[in-house]
N, C-alpha and C positions, 0 to 999 in steps of 0.2 A: 568193752567196759561193760561190768555187771550193772544192770537196771538197780537204782538204790529204791529201795521201799521200808517204809515201816520205822522201826529204829533207827536203822542206818542212815536214811532219809532224813529223818529229825536231826541226828546226830551231824550231819552234814550242814544242815540249815544252822544248827547252833552255832558252828565253826564260820558259817559266813554272816553271823547276824550284824558282827560291828560293821560291816562295809556293804551292806546289802542296798540301806537305803540311799547311799551314794550312787551306786550301778544304775538302780532302777530310775533315778531322779536324772540321768544322763539318756533315757529313753524318750524320745518326745513322745508324747502322748499318753504315758503309763497313766499318769493322776486321771487325766480329762476322762479317758477311756473307762477309768473305773468309776467314776463320778457319773458317767453316762448310763454304763449298766445299771449301777445303783438307781439311778432315776427311773429306769425300764421296770422297776418293780411295782411303779406307780402308787405309792402309799400314799394314801388319803390325810389330809388335816396334818402335813408335817409328823405324821406318824403319833399323835397324841393318842394315846392308850393302847399302842399298839406294841406287841414283843417280836424284836427282829433277831434273827440268828446269823452272826457273821462266822462262815465255818473255813480255816484254814486263813486266817488275819493276818499271820506273818508279823511284820512290825507295825501293822495300824495301819496301811495304806487303804484297805478296802474298809476299814472300820471308818476311817475319816469320810470316804465317799459316801457311806451309809448315814453317817451324820448330818454330811452336808444336804442329802437328799430327805431326810428323817429327822430333823433336829430335836423332835420331841418324843421318839420313840425309845423304849428301853431294849438297848442293844447289848445282847452277849456276845462276846468274840473269844473264840476257841482257837486254840492251834496246839500241835503236836510237839513242836519245838519249843524248849524251856528258853533257850537264847533268844529266838525272834520274838518271843511274848513279854520277855524282860525288857525287850527295847520298845516293845509297844506300849507297854504298861508305865514306862517312865517318860512319856510324853504326857502333856496336859489334856486331861479330858474331862468332859462335865460328869455330874454324878449319875446320869442314866446310861453310861457305859461301864461295864464290867468285864473283866478278862477271865478266861478259865484255862487252865493247863491241862489238855487233854486230846488223844484222837479222836476223830470223828466218831470212829466205831464204838468210843466207849464214854459217851458224854452221860449217861445216866450215872457212872460210877462216880462221876465230877459233880454230881447234883444238878445237870441240866436237863430239864424235863419240860414237855411241851403243856399245852400247845404254845406254837409260834405262829405268828400271823404272816410271817415272811422268811425267808433264808436267801442269803447271799452266798454263794461260794466261787471264791475267784482263785483260778490257777490250784484247784484243789483234786477233781476228779481224775485226773491223768497221773496223779501221785500217790493212789491209793491202789491198795494189792486187789480189792473187789469195788470197782465202781458201782456195779449193781447192787450191790448189798448197801453201799453208802447211799445210794438214790433212793433204797428202800426206806432206810432209817432217816432219812431226811423225809419223806412224804409222811411217815408214822409221827413226826414231830410238829406237822404243819396242821393247822386247823382252821375252820370257817372263822368269818365268812371270806376272807382273802385267800389263805393259802398258797401264796405264791413262791416261787422258786426262781432266782436269776443265777445261770452259771456264765462265767467270765472267765474265758481260756483261751489259749493259743490252740485253736481247731481248724487246722487247713481247709481249704475250700475244696480241695480235691484237683485243682487246677496245678499243672506242671510248672507253671510260672511261679505262684506262690509258693510250691515247694520250692523252687530253686533260690527266691529271695530268701526266704527263711534260714536255707543252709548257709547263702552268701553271707547274711547279716552274722550268723552264729560263726563261721570261720573268721569272717574279718573284723567284728567287734565282740562279741559277746563272749567267746572262750578267752580271746587275748585279755579282755579286762577282767576276767574270773583270774586268770593268770598270775597279773600283777598283785592280786589279792592271797594268792596262794590257795584259790579253790577252784582251781581249772575244771577237777572231776564233776564238782558239782554243775558246772555251766555246760561241759560236756553231755552230762545227764539229761539236763533240759533239753538241747537238740534232739537227743534220741527219743526222750519221752514224747515230744510234740511229736515228731515224725512216726512214733509208734502208736499213736492215741488214735482215737475217732476223728473222721473228718467233722464239719460243723453238720453234716447231714447226718451221720454216723450217730453224733450225740443227740441230735434232735429225735431219731430214732430210738435211741437207747432210753431216753428221757419217757417217752411215750408208752415204751415195753414197762418201764416201771410204774405206770399209771397215771402219770401227768396228763392233762388235757390243755388243748390250745396250745401245744409248744409251737414255737417259733424260731426263728435263728435271724440275729438283725446283726447288721456289719458295724465296724468301726471304721474311723477314717485314717488318713495319711498312710505310711508305708507299711502300716499292719493291716490294711483293707486286704480281706481274703486269707489272713494269717490269725487275727483274733476276732473272737464274735461274743456275743452275746445270746443265750440260749434260754429263754424264758418259758414257763409252764404254770400250771396250777394244779394243785391238789384235786 
C-alpha cells in the first residue's frame, strides 16, 4: 500500500471521522495517556495567560487533554482534516478554545501566528511529508519564557518485542476494527507509518537536531509501554 500523505491522508481521515472516536475509546489508556503527555508540558498556573497550540487535534481528544492540564490557557487547535475538525468543533468547549482548519505547514495562511508558550503534537509528525520542516516551523512559533513542546506518538522503543506486540495488535484488533467501518486502508497505513517512522530515540535526536533543548523521552503505561512515548523539549 502507498503511504498516505498530505491531502490524501486528510481525505482518509475525513472518511473515518464519524467512527474515529468510538474506535479510539476502545483503546485502553488512549485518553489517559494523552492527558499524561499534556501534563508533561508543565504549564504553570493552570495555563493562565498562556497561549498553547494543539497541532493535529483530530476530533479533539488532544484538545481535551490540554484543557484538563491547563484549563485557563488560550488553546488554538488545528487540523488538516475538515471532517475530523467538524467533529471536534461540534463538542462543547469553553470560550478559550478555538479550532482552525489548516495543515500545520500553512498555519500563517490560516491566521495562526506566534509566539505561543507551548505546543502539543499528538500523532502528527509521522503523518507529515517533512517532519524536520514541521519541527522547525513549530520552534519558530514558540517564544519565551516557556517555549515548550510535547510530542505524543507511536514511537517504538527499538526492541523486537515491542515491534512484535505492535504488529500483533494491528493485525488482530486495529485493522479488523477499521475494516468494520470501511476504513481498513487508513488503519493499515497506521501500522506502516509507525513501523517506518522514528524510534523514540530517533525522534529525540530529530528534535535535538531541530534546535530543541533538554529533549527527553518519557514512557506511558499499559500495553503501549515501549510503543507510545512522550518526547518533550524546549526552544
